[in-house]
Every structure is written in structure tokens, then in C-alpha cells.
N, C-alpha and C positions, 0 to 999 in steps of 0.2 A: 408318206410324208416325207420321207429321206429313202435316197439310194443308198448302197453298197459302198460306194465311196464315199459319201458325206459320213456315214456310219462311222469308216474306217479313220476316216482322218480324227473323226472324234474321240476315236479309242486313242488312238495315236496323240492326241493333246493330254489324254486322262495320263498314260503312261509315263510321258515325260515329267508331267508334273508329281505324278508319284516318285518316280525313282529320283527327281530335284528334291522332293521333301524327304525319303527316308538319307541321303546326302547332310544336308540340316539337320534333320535331327540327333545324327549321331553330335552333331556341333552341339544344338541346344537342343534337348528334351518338350521344351514346351511348344505344345499345340495344343487347338481345341478339337471335339470332336469330329467336326463339319470337313476337317483338314485333306484338299485334292477334289470336295464334291463339283462337277461337272452336270451343269443341266442347259438341254436348249429346249427352249419354247414358240411355239406359235403361239402369239398373241392377236387375238379377235379383240375389236372395238367394242366399248360396251352397247348396249342398244340404246340409252337417251344421252344425246349431247355429246357425240364424239361423231366424228364423221373421217375421222382416219382410217387407213388405211392397215390390213393383217399384216405383222412383221413380225420376222423370227428375232429373241435372244438368246445369250449364251455367256450363261453367269458361271467362272471359275473363283471358287473360295477358297484361299490358301494366306491365312496367318502368316508361314515362312515366306513365301514367295513373292505375294504382291507388291507392289511398288505403291500403289494408292491407295492405301487400307489393308481391310479382310477378303475384299472380294473386287472384280471388274466384271462389268457386265457387257456384251457389244451387242447393237444394234443393226439389222439387216432387214432388206426385203426378200432374201432367200436367207433359206439356211444354209448353202454353200456360201455365201458372202459371210454371214456371222462366222462361219466357222477360220475362213481366211484371215477375217479380224483376230480373231482367238487363236490361231496358229502366230499370227506376228509379236501379240500381246505375251504369250505363252514363251517364246523364243525367249523374248527379253528378260522376261523371269528368271528364267532357266541358267542362260548365260552362263553366268559365273558358279554357278556350281557345276554346269557340266563342264567347262575345262579345270575345277577339281579332282573331279572326279578322274577324268584324263589323265591329269598330272601324275595323279594317283597309280592311276595302271601305268602310265612310262616308267615310275618309280622315282622319281622328282621327289623332292621336296616343293610343299604348294609358296615354300617361301624366296623362290628363286635358287635355294642352292644349287649347284649340279648334282646330278642322280649318281648313287653311288653305285658302283661296279661299270661304270664308262670310264673308263680314261681316257683325258682330257676334254670331257664336255665343261663345258662353262656354261650353259645355259644357251648358247648362240648358236644359229642356224649356218652349218660349214660351208654352205656357199654364197 
């Protein structure tokens, strides 16, 4: 049904959601039991009353990250197409969390204060 490349991309989506979710849960422990669920489906039309072609859907449930409610579903003609759409959507969901995690790893404060232990670092790029 799906190839290795699509399966790998799907796993990367879930890992990105997982990492951002854990980050957000450190700030706010409230979450739902299905947090981070990723579902890929091939949808076939019903036998009676529907002449639509088969289509793929990919749903990601994230109470903490989803910007349009608690989940989002992407639809397309191929698995690769819906995975691509989901990658774009999840990137937007996770961007803020990922930047906060990067800031933490770099040793800086999230509020824009200079990083401790770096003389003369005022948060500006030196070039």
C-alpha cells in the first residue's frame, strides 16, 4: 500500500509531534489520551450513492499543538500527497515549540535575555 519512503516520512511526522508534545507538556500537563495519534487511511467510496474515486486521508490528533481544534485531517489522491500536506501542517504546529527547544539547548532564555556564560551576547547576530 505505501512504500518505505512514505512510511519513514509518516514516522518523522509522529516523532516531530511527539517531541513538541513533550515540550508543551512540561509547560502545561493537560492533555488527552489520544495525544499525538497519527492515522493514515485509504478511503473507498460506499457501494451505493457515491461515485467518488478512492482517496487517502491522514489525521493527526493533538490537543496541545493543533491550531484548528484538536485534530486536522489532510486528504489527497495518493499517500505521498497527504503525507506532504501533513508535513507542511505539522511544521507549522511544531515551529514555536521547536524554536523554544533550540533556545533552551543554546543556553539562552526564552524571553530574549542574553545567554548566560557568553560574554557580550546581546541576542544579536554578530554579522
